[in-house]
Rosetta silent file (secondary structure, phi, psi, omega in degrees, C-alpha in Angstrom):
SEQUENCE: XXXXXXXXXXXXXXXXXXXXXXXXXXXXXXXXXXXXXXXXXXXXXXXXXXXXXXXXXXXXXXXXXXXXXXXXXXXXXXXXXXXXXXXXXXXXXXXXXXXXXXXXXXXXXXXXXXXXXXXXXXXXXXXXXXXXXXXXXXXXXXXXXXXXXXXXXXXXXXXXXXXXXXXXXXXXXXXXXXXXXXXXXXXXXXXXXXXXXXXXXXXXXXXXXXXXXXXXXXXXXXXXXXXXXXXXXXXXXXXXXXXXXXXXXXXXXXXXXXXXXXXXXXXXXXXXXXXXXXXXXXXXXXXXXXXXXXXXXXXXXXXXXXXXXXXXXXXXXXXXXXXX
SCORE:     score description
SCORE:     0.000 S_00000001
   1 L     0.000  136.390  177.874   -7.574   25.947  -21.783 S_00000001
   2 L   -68.239  158.766  177.075   -7.447   22.245  -22.740 S_00000001
   3 L   -64.787  145.188  178.016  -10.479   20.667  -24.350 S_00000001
   4 L   -59.626  146.365  177.477  -12.967   19.197  -21.864 S_00000001
   5 E   -71.784  126.464  179.442  -12.549   15.498  -21.129 S_00000001
   6 E   -84.531  116.597 -173.380  -15.194   13.505  -22.993 S_00000001
   7 E  -123.588  129.100  171.039  -16.743   11.085  -20.481 S_00000001
   8 E  -104.406  150.762  176.511  -19.347    8.364  -20.986 S_00000001
   9 E  -120.129  127.422 -177.332  -21.193    6.696  -18.113 S_00000001
  10 E  -115.089  122.076 -177.070  -22.177    3.036  -18.379 S_00000001
  11 L    95.042  104.512 -170.480  -24.782    1.663  -15.956 S_00000001
  12 L  -108.887   45.670  166.664  -27.384    4.155  -14.766 S_00000001
  13 L   -76.101 -168.055 -177.788  -28.187    2.943  -11.287 S_00000001
  14 H   -56.773  -41.190 -178.600  -27.857    5.359   -8.348 S_00000001
  15 H   -72.256  -43.099  179.000  -24.046    5.523   -8.548 S_00000001
  16 H   -61.085  -44.392  178.639  -23.938    5.851  -12.330 S_00000001
  17 H   -64.123  -40.395  178.085  -26.508    8.653  -12.346 S_00000001
  18 H   -64.900  -37.252  177.026  -24.664   10.463   -9.557 S_00000001
  19 H   -65.238  -40.964  178.340  -21.411   10.132  -11.531 S_00000001
  20 H   -61.393  -42.011  178.272  -23.118   11.562  -14.626 S_00000001
  21 H   -62.451  -39.043  178.952  -24.341   14.544  -12.588 S_00000001
  22 H   -66.481  -38.137  177.490  -20.801   15.109  -11.301 S_00000001
  23 H   -63.289  -46.012 -179.481  -19.439   15.033  -14.851 S_00000001
  24 H   -61.783  -35.091 -177.524  -22.028   17.568  -16.019 S_00000001
  25 H   -76.683  -12.678 -176.138  -21.174   19.843  -13.093 S_00000001
  26 L   -94.074  117.339 -177.883  -17.443   19.825  -13.904 S_00000001
  27 L   -65.978  -14.806  178.927  -16.462   22.517  -16.449 S_00000001
  28 L   -96.892   10.952  176.909  -13.453   20.442  -17.474 S_00000001
  29 E  -132.270  152.960  173.493  -15.607   17.450  -18.451 S_00000001
  30 E  -127.599  132.610  176.994  -18.338   16.837  -21.009 S_00000001
  31 E   -77.253  103.763 -172.243  -20.933   14.078  -20.700 S_00000001
  32 E   -88.962  -21.508 -178.045  -20.380   12.372  -24.048 S_00000001
  33 E  -172.445  157.197  176.615  -22.705    9.397  -23.687 S_00000001
  34 E  -130.053  134.922 -175.233  -24.951    7.295  -21.456 S_00000001
  35 E  -131.257  131.695  174.085  -25.188    3.513  -21.721 S_00000001
  36 L  -160.419  151.724 -179.021  -27.645    1.084  -20.149 S_00000001
  37 L   -96.585   -1.862 -178.786  -29.389   -2.092  -21.300 S_00000001
  38 L   -68.249  125.516  177.488  -32.706   -1.370  -19.572 S_00000001
  39 L   -59.952  -25.508  179.362  -35.531   -1.063  -22.146 S_00000001
  40 L   -72.292  -18.025 -176.809  -37.072    1.602  -19.911 S_00000001
  41 L  -106.807  -33.443 -174.591  -33.998    3.811  -20.366 S_00000001
  42 L   -60.240  130.351  178.662  -32.729    3.159  -23.903 S_00000001
  43 L    89.837   -8.164  179.627  -33.642    5.984  -26.256 S_00000001
  44 L  -109.028  170.319  175.877  -34.575    8.374  -23.478 S_00000001
  45 L  -119.208  121.386 -177.418  -32.648   11.087  -21.653 S_00000001
  46 L   -59.927  -29.966 -179.435  -32.657   10.944  -17.824 S_00000001
  47 L  -138.207  138.397  177.873  -32.318   14.732  -17.644 S_00000001
  48 L   -54.375  130.604  179.701  -33.201   17.365  -20.242 S_00000001
  49 L    94.644  -13.477  176.139  -30.097   18.288  -22.183 S_00000001
  50 L   -82.750  160.109  175.111  -28.264   15.046  -21.435 S_00000001
  51 L   -61.983  154.208  173.768  -27.407   12.550  -24.192 S_00000001
  52 L   -74.364  148.921 -177.709  -29.958    9.858  -24.955 S_00000001
  53 E   -75.263  132.922  175.246  -29.241    6.423  -23.495 S_00000001
  54 E  -116.679  166.772  179.031  -27.821    3.832  -25.875 S_00000001
  55 L   -88.431  -17.574 -175.914  -27.238    0.103  -25.464 S_00000001
  56 L  -124.013  153.960 -177.737  -23.644    0.179  -26.687 S_00000001
  57 L   -68.025  132.328  174.200  -20.577    2.172  -25.727 S_00000001
  58 L   -99.867  153.232 -178.026  -19.898    5.294  -27.764 S_00000001
  59 L   -60.317  136.872  177.620  -16.383    6.643  -28.309 S_00000001
  60 L  -157.488  173.327  174.446  -15.147    8.945  -25.529 S_00000001
  61 L   -71.364  -44.636 -177.121  -11.908    9.756  -23.729 S_00000001
  62 E  -139.705  141.935  171.387  -12.982    7.851  -20.598 S_00000001
  63 E  -111.969  128.866  170.968  -15.874    5.577  -19.683 S_00000001
  64 E   -95.700  119.631 -170.550  -17.092    5.384  -16.079 S_00000001
  65 E  -117.444  122.733 -179.632  -18.599    1.910  -15.683 S_00000001
  66 L  -130.765   73.180 -172.164  -20.989    0.905  -12.868 S_00000001
  67 L  -126.136  -39.302 -169.728  -22.500   -2.373  -14.014 S_00000001
  68 L  -148.188  157.032  173.956  -21.118   -5.546  -12.408 S_00000001
  69 L   -92.214  -10.951 -171.274  -18.970   -6.894   -9.581 S_00000001
  70 L   -99.277  121.996 -177.843  -17.483   -9.644  -11.786 S_00000001
  71 L   -63.444  -38.402 -178.304  -14.324   -8.929  -13.756 S_00000001
  72 H   -65.560  -27.691  176.969  -15.014  -11.625  -16.346 S_00000001
  73 H   -75.898  -12.567  176.072  -18.359   -9.980  -17.147 S_00000001
  74 H   -80.398  -15.179 -171.130  -16.457   -6.774  -17.909 S_00000001
  75 H   -53.055  -50.973 -177.581  -14.539   -8.412  -20.765 S_00000001
  76 H   -59.753  -41.681 -179.197  -16.836   -7.468  -23.702 S_00000001
  77 H   -67.808  -40.558  179.933  -17.038   -3.842  -22.643 S_00000001
  78 H   -64.435  -38.360  177.665  -13.287   -3.577  -22.001 S_00000001
  79 H   -66.501  -41.698  178.295  -12.549   -4.987  -25.436 S_00000001
  80 H   -63.493  -41.214  178.871  -15.012   -2.566  -27.021 S_00000001
  81 H   -62.705  -43.539  178.371  -13.455    0.337  -25.114 S_00000001
  82 H   -60.206  -40.419  178.686   -9.974   -0.625  -26.248 S_00000001
  83 H   -62.721  -26.298  179.232  -11.223   -0.737  -29.842 S_00000001
  84 L  -100.601    7.403 -178.818  -12.449    2.848  -29.455 S_00000001
  85 L    59.411   42.007 -178.134   -9.308    4.046  -27.620 S_00000001
  86 L  -110.898  124.822  173.255  -11.398    4.731  -24.511 S_00000001
  87 E   -69.306  154.239 -179.529   -9.967    4.507  -20.997 S_00000001
  88 E  -132.423  129.076  166.672  -12.171    2.751  -18.408 S_00000001
  89 E  -119.830  134.334 -172.729  -12.597    3.315  -14.672 S_00000001
  90 E  -137.345  150.715  172.565  -15.071    1.010  -12.980 S_00000001
  91 L   -85.536    6.379  176.471  -16.657    0.291   -9.616 S_00000001
  92 L   -57.397  116.061 -172.688  -16.370   -3.443  -10.458 S_00000001
  93 H   -62.466  -41.458 -178.922  -15.033   -4.857   -7.186 S_00000001
  94 H   -68.742  -19.287 -179.509  -13.010   -7.693   -8.740 S_00000001
  95 H   -75.925  -11.789  174.954  -11.350   -5.198  -11.086 S_00000001
  96 H   -57.253  -43.677  179.911   -9.543   -3.658   -8.109 S_00000001
  97 H  -145.114   73.183 -168.184   -7.063   -6.572   -8.265 S_00000001
  98 L   -66.617  -19.161 -178.799   -8.243   -8.792  -11.131 S_00000001
  99 L   -70.350  -15.904 -178.889   -5.291  -11.171  -11.072 S_00000001
 100 L   -65.677  -44.462 -178.763   -6.513  -12.692   -7.775 S_00000001
 101 L  -106.393  -20.082 -170.932   -9.464  -14.513   -9.370 S_00000001
 102 L  -136.949   57.699 -172.575   -8.853  -14.057  -13.103 S_00000001
 103 H   -60.578  -46.119 -177.439   -5.106  -14.107  -13.701 S_00000001
 104 H   -65.875  -44.781  179.073   -5.215  -15.353  -17.304 S_00000001
 105 H   -64.808  -40.636  178.847   -7.988  -12.989  -18.368 S_00000001
 106 H   -60.942  -41.589  178.768   -6.290  -10.066  -16.629 S_00000001
 107 H   -63.587  -40.996 -179.023   -3.059  -10.789  -18.494 S_00000001
 108 H   -66.376  -46.233 -178.227   -4.914  -10.973  -21.792 S_00000001
 109 H   -72.487  -27.398  173.312   -6.866   -7.750  -21.257 S_00000001
 110 H   -62.015  -41.902  178.517   -3.742   -5.989  -20.018 S_00000001
 111 H   -65.972  -39.758  178.698   -2.142   -6.745  -23.377 S_00000001
 112 H   -62.408  -46.514 -179.629   -5.254   -5.514  -25.207 S_00000001
 113 H   -65.879  -41.901 -179.632   -5.281   -2.248  -23.266 S_00000001
 114 H   -61.405  -44.506  179.468   -1.536   -1.733  -23.642 S_00000001
 115 H   -63.496  -35.676 -179.330   -1.703   -2.200  -27.409 S_00000001
 116 H   -80.505  -13.023 -179.324   -4.613    0.258  -27.619 S_00000001
 117 L    76.956   28.355 -179.862   -2.820    2.792  -25.434 S_00000001
 118 L  -123.171  162.079  179.669   -5.581    2.942  -22.811 S_00000001
 119 E  -114.328  142.075  174.494   -5.753    2.266  -19.078 S_00000001
 120 E  -117.161  131.667 -175.764   -8.316    0.149  -17.195 S_00000001
 121 E  -141.197  135.435  170.322   -8.785    0.760  -13.457 S_00000001
 122 E  -104.632  132.408 -178.759  -11.073   -0.584  -10.734 S_00000001
 123 L  -156.210 -177.939 -178.837  -11.723    1.708   -7.782 S_00000001
 124 L   157.624 -166.748  177.566  -14.272    3.004   -5.308 S_00000001
 125 L   -81.934  -39.786 -179.687  -14.539    3.715   -1.615 S_00000001
 126 L  -165.868  104.907    4.081  -14.325    0.072   -0.538 S_00000001
 127 L   -73.441  160.644  177.367  -12.742   -1.698   -2.238 S_00000001
 128 L   129.862  -28.003 -178.846  -10.567    1.041   -3.632 S_00000001
 129 L  -148.679  -65.890 -164.021   -9.613    3.187   -0.662 S_00000001
 130 L   -60.621  -50.702 -175.004  -10.652    2.679    2.961 S_00000001
 131 L   -94.811    1.840 -176.545   -9.505   -0.894    3.634 S_00000001
 132 L  -135.636  -67.152 -177.789   -6.727   -1.098    1.042 S_00000001
 133 H   -63.709  -41.708 -179.035   -5.232    2.034   -0.531 S_00000001
 134 H   -60.121  -47.892  176.084   -5.425    4.050    2.695 S_00000001
 135 H   -58.782  -37.077  178.884   -3.405    1.543    4.776 S_00000001
 136 H   -66.554  -42.840  178.232   -0.750    1.424    2.049 S_00000001
 137 H   -61.629  -44.189  179.797   -0.530    5.222    1.928 S_00000001
 138 H   -62.244  -33.408 -178.781   -0.257    5.373    5.723 S_00000001
 139 H   -66.620  -15.684  178.636    2.543    2.785    5.626 S_00000001
 140 L   -67.948  -10.658 -179.769    4.710    5.245    3.685 S_00000001
 141 L   -93.895    3.946  176.288    5.322    7.001    7.012 S_00000001
 142 L  -134.681  163.748 -178.656    7.155    4.019    8.561 S_00000001
 143 L   -94.434  -18.844 -176.083   10.022    1.801    7.467 S_00000001
 144 L  -147.967  135.038  177.487    8.617   -1.560    8.583 S_00000001
 145 L  -128.442  126.069  177.659    5.121   -3.015    8.967 S_00000001
 146 L  -102.834  -20.575  179.856    4.459   -6.406   10.540 S_00000001
 147 E  -154.211  144.054  174.352    0.659   -6.271   10.646 S_00000001
 148 E  -122.581  124.578  172.179   -2.195   -4.331    9.103 S_00000001
 149 E  -125.920  119.589  178.893   -5.599   -4.209   10.752 S_00000001
 150 E  -127.843  140.328  178.599   -8.229   -2.079    9.093 S_00000001
 151 E  -135.497  149.893  177.671  -11.901   -1.892    9.947 S_00000001
 152 E  -133.904  126.748  178.501  -14.912   -0.167    8.445 S_00000001
 153 E  -120.806  117.431 -171.608  -18.213    0.273   10.250 S_00000001
 154 E  -121.714  129.472  168.002  -21.073    1.537    8.090 S_00000001
 155 E   -80.797   99.003 -176.641  -24.628    2.487    8.970 S_00000001
 156 H   -65.518  -14.382  176.281  -26.206    0.978    5.862 S_00000001
 157 H   -65.681  -17.739  177.692  -29.382    2.895    6.661 S_00000001
 158 H   -92.094   -0.419 -175.377  -27.669    5.983    5.224 S_00000001
 159 L  -103.622  172.124 -176.454  -26.872    4.196    1.957 S_00000001
 160 L   -66.062  156.816 -177.143  -28.864    3.529   -1.203 S_00000001
 161 H   -56.747  -44.068  179.414  -31.616    0.899   -1.276 S_00000001
 162 H   -58.205  -34.557  178.690  -29.687   -1.576   -3.503 S_00000001
 163 H   -70.104  -38.591  177.278  -26.851   -1.685   -0.951 S_00000001
 164 H   -61.009  -38.562  175.772  -29.292   -2.363    1.892 S_00000001
 165 H   -67.221  -37.363 -178.593  -30.617   -5.286   -0.131 S_00000001
 166 H   -61.370  -31.912 -178.790  -27.051   -6.396   -0.862 S_00000001
 167 L   -95.459    7.005  170.813  -26.326   -6.771    2.862 S_00000001
 168 L    87.266   15.422 -178.615  -29.530   -8.740    3.507 S_00000001
 169 L   -54.885  134.019  179.776  -31.639   -6.175    5.377 S_00000001
 170 L    80.496   -4.170  178.670  -35.056   -7.630    6.426 S_00000001
 171 L   -72.833  158.022  165.318  -34.010  -11.234    5.623 S_00000001
 172 L   -77.851  157.835  177.469  -34.372  -14.122    8.026 S_00000001
 173 H   -61.953  -36.317 -179.908  -31.113  -15.619    9.227 S_00000001
 174 H   -63.851  -42.787  178.284  -32.053  -18.861    7.478 S_00000001
 175 H   -65.668  -39.099  176.992  -32.502  -17.073    4.145 S_00000001
 176 H   -60.283  -46.655 -178.406  -29.199  -15.256    4.668 S_00000001
 177 H   -62.101  -37.447  179.374  -27.393  -18.543    5.344 S_00000001
 178 H   -65.806  -43.590  179.738  -28.861  -20.077    2.190 S_00000001
 179 H   -71.946  -30.774  174.893  -27.725  -17.190    0.041 S_00000001
 180 H   -62.763  -43.872  178.889  -24.310  -17.177    1.730 S_00000001
 181 H   -63.166  -32.110  179.577  -23.838  -20.815    0.767 S_00000001
 182 H   -83.269   -8.973 -179.850  -24.839  -19.920   -2.793 S_00000001
 183 L    71.942   29.199 -175.436  -22.435  -16.957   -2.821 S_00000001
 184 L  -114.475   20.024  178.156  -25.165  -14.494   -3.764 S_00000001
 185 L  -144.005  154.480  172.470  -25.060  -12.100   -0.820 S_00000001
 186 L   104.164 -179.599 -179.142  -22.623   -9.808    0.891 S_00000001
 187 L   -71.530  144.556  174.763  -19.692   -7.553    0.131 S_00000001
 188 L  -114.199  146.655  173.972  -17.516   -8.202   -2.907 S_00000001
 189 L   101.334    3.886 -178.795  -13.832   -7.438   -3.223 S_00000001
 190 H   -61.851  -47.874  179.747  -12.508   -8.312    0.236 S_00000001
 191 H   -62.950  -36.364  177.641   -9.847  -10.707   -1.065 S_00000001
 192 H   -64.051  -38.894  176.458   -8.888   -8.182   -3.720 S_00000001
 193 H   -63.025  -42.935  178.285   -8.396   -5.547   -1.019 S_00000001
 194 H   -60.244  -44.237 -179.107   -6.166   -7.919    0.944 S_00000001
 195 H   -62.857  -38.733  178.547   -4.106   -8.617   -2.165 S_00000001
 196 H   -65.562  -44.627  178.622   -3.664   -4.897   -2.836 S_00000001
 197 H   -58.657  -49.014 -178.141   -2.529   -4.210    0.732 S_00000001
 198 H   -61.185  -42.962  179.263   -0.023   -7.057    0.645 S_00000001
 199 H   -64.277  -39.737  178.324    1.345   -5.985   -2.731 S_00000001
 200 H   -63.300  -21.268  177.495    1.687   -2.412   -1.530 S_00000001
 201 L  -106.379   19.720  170.653    3.843   -3.785    1.293 S_00000001
 202 L    84.133   16.322  178.800    5.977   -5.912   -1.001 S_00000001
 203 L  -115.233  166.412  178.960    4.253   -9.301   -0.682 S_00000001
 204 L  -121.289  125.727  177.918    2.349  -11.484   -3.125 S_00000001
 205 L   -97.406  118.337  179.263   -1.028  -13.029   -2.301 S_00000001
 206 L   -76.866  152.115  178.998   -1.648  -16.237   -4.211 S_00000001
 207 L   -56.094  132.676  177.565   -5.095  -17.001   -5.601 S_00000001
 208 L    82.447    1.157 -174.398   -7.314  -18.653   -2.999 S_00000001
 209 L   -91.489   -7.582  178.098   -5.017  -17.862   -0.069 S_00000001
 210 L   -84.509  127.178  175.412   -7.210  -15.195    1.574 S_00000001
 211 E   -87.617  125.054 -179.949   -9.420  -16.555    4.351 S_00000001
 212 E  -121.322  141.785  171.638  -12.844  -14.906    4.331 S_00000001
 213 E  -126.869  147.659  179.684  -15.730  -15.120    6.769 S_00000001
 214 E  -139.904  119.868 -179.696  -19.232  -13.718    6.323 S_00000001
 215 E  -130.152  152.346  176.321  -21.802  -13.561    9.107 S_00000001
 216 E   -79.172  147.130  166.436  -25.160  -11.784    9.474 S_00000001
 217 E   -96.244  122.246 -172.642  -25.628   -8.867   11.841 S_00000001
 218 E  -101.129  133.024 -179.195  -28.953   -9.517   13.559 S_00000001
 219 L   -67.790  135.179  176.420  -31.249   -6.698   14.657 S_00000001
 220 L   -95.676  -16.505  179.084  -31.873   -6.474   18.404 S_00000001
 221 L  -144.293  160.344  176.951  -34.711   -3.968   18.036 S_00000001
 222 L   -57.473  130.840 -173.729  -37.135   -2.907   15.317 S_00000001
 223 E  -135.611  125.575  177.964  -35.162   -0.815   12.805 S_00000001
 224 L   -71.033  147.328  175.211  -36.473    1.147    9.807 S_00000001
 225 L  -147.371  170.012  177.943  -34.872    0.540    6.418 S_00000001
 226 L   -67.775  -14.053 -179.575  -35.494    1.370    2.769 S_00000001
 227 L  -100.772    5.241 -175.272  -36.817   -2.204    2.404 S_00000001
 228 L   112.374  175.620 -177.928  -39.288   -1.919    5.277 S_00000001
 229 L   -69.261  135.287  174.357  -38.993   -2.390    9.007 S_00000001
 230 E   -91.750  117.167 -178.327  -36.360   -4.855   10.197 S_00000001
 231 L   -81.362  153.772  174.179  -37.879   -6.885   13.033 S_00000001
 232 L   -52.982  133.316 -178.287  -35.830   -8.099   16.002 S_00000001
 233 L    93.869  -14.479  174.604  -34.113  -11.326   14.970 S_00000001
 234 L   -87.035  166.332 -178.459  -34.026  -10.416   11.287 S_00000001
 235 E   -76.102  131.909  174.948  -30.838   -9.567    9.408 S_00000001
 236 E  -107.474  -15.368 -178.390  -29.752   -5.919    9.529 S_00000001
 237 E   174.422 -161.060 -175.445  -26.440   -6.316    7.699 S_00000001
 238 E  -127.244  154.336  169.179  -23.201   -8.224    7.264 S_00000001
 239 E  -125.432  110.601 -174.408  -19.909   -8.785    9.072 S_00000001
 240 E  -120.042  127.753 -179.484  -17.205   -9.686    6.544 S_00000001
 241 E  -127.263  136.681  173.267  -13.542  -10.361    7.459 S_00000001
 242 E  -120.400  132.168 -177.391  -10.577  -11.112    5.204 S_00000001
 243 E  -131.899  144.479  175.406   -7.308  -12.500    6.615 S_00000001
 244 E  -153.320  143.218  178.079   -3.930  -13.376    5.121 S_00000001
 245 E  -137.739  135.161  177.072   -0.529  -14.119    6.614 S_00000001
 246 E   177.469  146.880  173.050    2.810  -14.553    4.864 S_00000001
 247 L    52.223   45.168  175.071    6.411  -13.400    4.635 S_00000001
 248 L    77.103   15.729 -178.724    6.382  -11.614    7.995 S_00000001
 249 E  -133.502  132.714  172.233    3.104   -9.752    7.429 S_00000001
 250 E  -110.745  131.855  177.244   -0.386  -10.247    8.887 S_00000001
 251 E  -123.799  128.130  174.454   -3.339   -8.559    7.184 S_00000001
 252 E  -135.699  119.236  178.297   -6.837   -8.430    8.652 S_00000001
 253 E  -114.072  128.022 -168.239   -9.596   -6.368    7.048 S_00000001
 254 E  -129.450  118.541 -174.788  -12.855   -6.182    8.995 S_00000001
 255 E  -125.439  127.706  167.522  -16.094   -4.776    7.571 S_00000001
 256 E  -121.374  124.262  170.713  -19.541   -4.319    9.117 S_00000001
 257 E  -123.343  112.062 -172.921  -22.315   -2.782    7.022 S_00000001
 258 E  -146.803  134.996  177.831  -25.553   -2.810    8.981 S_00000001
 259 L   -63.309  126.803  178.350  -28.722   -0.726    9.008 S_00000001
 260 L    85.759    7.638  179.158  -28.800    1.317   12.212 S_00000001
 261 L   -59.807  127.690 -167.437  -25.149    0.770   13.209 S_00000001
 262 L   -94.164    1.688  178.090  -24.589    3.372   15.923 S_00000001
 263 L  -138.420   65.124  179.930  -20.827    3.966   15.667 S_00000001
 264 L   -66.606  134.775  177.593  -19.856    4.376   12.014 S_00000001
 265 E  -168.117  164.769  170.317  -16.125    4.865   11.532 S_00000001
 266 E  -121.891  142.371 -179.307  -13.064    3.800    9.578 S_00000001
 267 E  -146.717  145.418  176.727   -9.824    2.828   11.308 S_00000001
 268 E  -130.978  132.211  175.514   -6.360    1.644   10.323 S_00000001
 269 E  -126.074  125.041  175.901   -3.765    0.131   12.658 S_00000001
 270 E  -113.326  126.084  176.430   -0.211   -0.610   11.536 S_00000001
 271 E  -100.412  151.294  179.610    2.063   -2.661   13.782 S_00000001
 272 L   158.812 -170.455  179.239    5.845   -2.583   13.679 S_00000001
 273 L   -56.073  -32.926  175.501    8.737   -0.825   15.403 S_00000001
 274 L  -122.884   91.497 -178.134    6.804    2.432   14.988 S_00000001
 275 L   -70.934  148.984  176.985    3.081    1.616   15.236 S_00000001
 276 E  -127.770  143.956  177.828    0.527    3.972   13.700 S_00000001
 277 E  -133.525  135.834  178.010   -3.171    4.356   14.480 S_00000001
 278 E  -141.940  139.120  177.456   -5.759    6.356   12.562 S_00000001
 279 E  -137.894  133.478  175.566   -9.536    6.687   12.975 S_00000001
 280 E  -107.515   99.720  179.571  -12.081    8.576   10.884 S_00000001
 281 E   -63.794  135.827 -176.274  -15.085    9.203   13.112 S_00000001
 282 L    88.006  -22.284  177.817  -18.310    8.907   11.151 S_00000001
 283 L    76.522  167.402  177.149  -16.532    6.979    8.418 S_00000001
 284 L   -80.651  124.366 -176.504  -16.076    7.817    4.764 S_00000001
 285 L   -65.298  113.389 -165.417  -19.501    8.473    3.176 S_00000001
 286 H   -61.756  -50.842 -172.810  -19.821    5.520    0.845 S_00000001
 287 H   -69.300  -48.701 -179.748  -22.023    6.610   -2.041 S_00000001
 288 H   -66.722  -33.770  179.107  -20.601   10.111   -2.542 S_00000001
 289 H   -69.704  -36.496  176.666  -17.054    8.833   -2.017 S_00000001
 290 H   -62.182  -44.673  177.520  -17.534    6.130   -4.652 S_00000001
 291 H   -60.769  -45.457  179.652  -18.680    8.755   -7.145 S_00000001
 292 H   -60.551  -42.637  179.373  -15.729   10.978   -6.237 S_00000001
 293 H   -60.543  -42.933 -178.554  -13.286    8.086   -6.660 S_00000001
 294 H   -67.442  -47.333 -176.430  -14.639    7.293  -10.117 S_00000001
 295 H   -69.761  -41.124  177.829  -14.774   10.867  -11.380 S_00000001
 296 H   -64.954  -38.929  177.382  -11.376   11.834   -9.957 S_00000001
 297 H   -66.532  -33.615  178.274   -9.803    8.710  -11.458 S_00000001
 298 H   -58.732  -35.445  177.839  -11.371    9.553  -14.835 S_00000001
 299 H   -65.230  -31.748 -171.702   -9.314   12.741  -14.833 S_00000001
 300 H   -85.277  -34.930 -168.953   -6.110   10.791  -14.227 S_00000001
 301 H   -54.040  -40.737 -179.414   -6.394    7.842  -16.610 S_00000001
 302 L   -64.687   -7.762 -174.508   -5.396    9.636  -19.830 S_00000001
 303 L  -113.984    8.894  178.851   -2.087   10.561  -18.184 S_00000001
 304 L  -115.006  170.398 -178.505   -0.888    7.191  -16.849 S_00000001
 305 L   -63.281  143.640 -179.438    0.717    4.201  -18.487 S_00000001
 306 L   -71.798  164.875 -179.597   -1.669    2.004  -20.497 S_00000001
 307 E   116.026 -175.232  172.826   -2.764   -1.461  -19.419 S_00000001
 308 E   -77.805  119.565 -177.169   -4.643   -2.778  -16.422 S_00000001
 309 E  -112.076  161.041  175.448   -3.728   -0.450  -13.601 S_00000001
 310 L  -125.540  172.598  179.203   -4.441   -0.533   -9.857 S_00000001
 311 H   -62.017  -23.379  176.288   -4.734    2.122   -7.192 S_00000001
 312 H   -66.864  -28.504 -178.158   -1.095    1.435   -6.324 S_00000001
 313 H   -73.595  -27.474 -173.094   -0.091    2.691   -9.767 S_00000001
 314 H   -65.693  -28.825  178.662   -1.717    6.097   -9.401 S_00000001
 315 L   -86.002   -3.850 -175.669    0.841    7.244   -6.858 S_00000001
 316 L  -104.895   -4.970 -174.978    3.773    6.026   -8.937 S_00000001
 317 L  -129.868  146.122  176.762    3.132    7.935  -12.151 S_00000001
 318 L   -65.694  139.181  179.533    2.785   11.633  -12.963 S_00000001
 319 L  -140.544  134.213  177.573   -0.814   12.626  -13.543 S_00000001
 320 L   -79.811  121.674  179.759   -2.331   15.894  -14.656 S_00000001
 321 L  -120.004  138.211  176.438   -5.036   16.924  -12.214 S_00000001
 322 L   -76.943  167.905  175.127   -7.361   19.874  -12.535 S_00000001
 323 L   -92.654    3.589 -177.535   -7.968   22.279   -9.696 S_00000001
 324 L   -69.125    0.000    0.000  -11.734   21.769  -10.018 S_00000001
């Protein structure tokens, strides 16, 4: 039997803790370290028998990182990981396709990772699968695609409290609009998902070319949430759309995450000479799927080419996967 994969988890919010539990439960993995900057956590162990939390990354085979949505804020940790020969998989939304917003930094960190012989990957349920990787995988069953329309409808009431806050639950519409103008609310990674879809279908999305819209979903009736009751007229969630057109391809990705949404589902529609339609009733469960994406990718990273990788790369390279 091969030695267990040594895995560290960085960022001990709900997703990070759930990822750590999944690592501990996997006989082919060992929880090698826990990292967080919170003074309430450093020096303690969240669970008896787990490593104590440190402020800095310890050497491991792979680090699962759940800390930030911004790729540029990942730079210090990625450099430290490369110095320790540690692969990194992260839920950082911009890391799904970092060249869209941070082309120069992505090129630089790709060289750092390549020289160190490690891989860096951004993934998750969305971005990472439902609105981007899944449409590309489905497109492998046809020879020509002229349009991609993917939608995700999420009852945010089934998700963790931080996500409900992220989509503006209990806010007034005026407060939502103010934070939208400041760019401090809503889903992250929509443009990156569009860029991944287009690349998977042989096109290139230039920086700034994705059109995005973000609107509040307003409650029509009193709705319970983890943040308190949402009154009629208050914000229950977000409606975020990303659109791009070029080189004979139209891409539209449509996301609603709203507390109390009564028809959760995921759907993909591909247009072309042979159109395809797919719908997942109930939708992909976001929190558990994000953890699964991170932990499953951690198994793969030591077996793929080094550098900054994307979800498109995982299907192009041989990877050793356990049966666990």
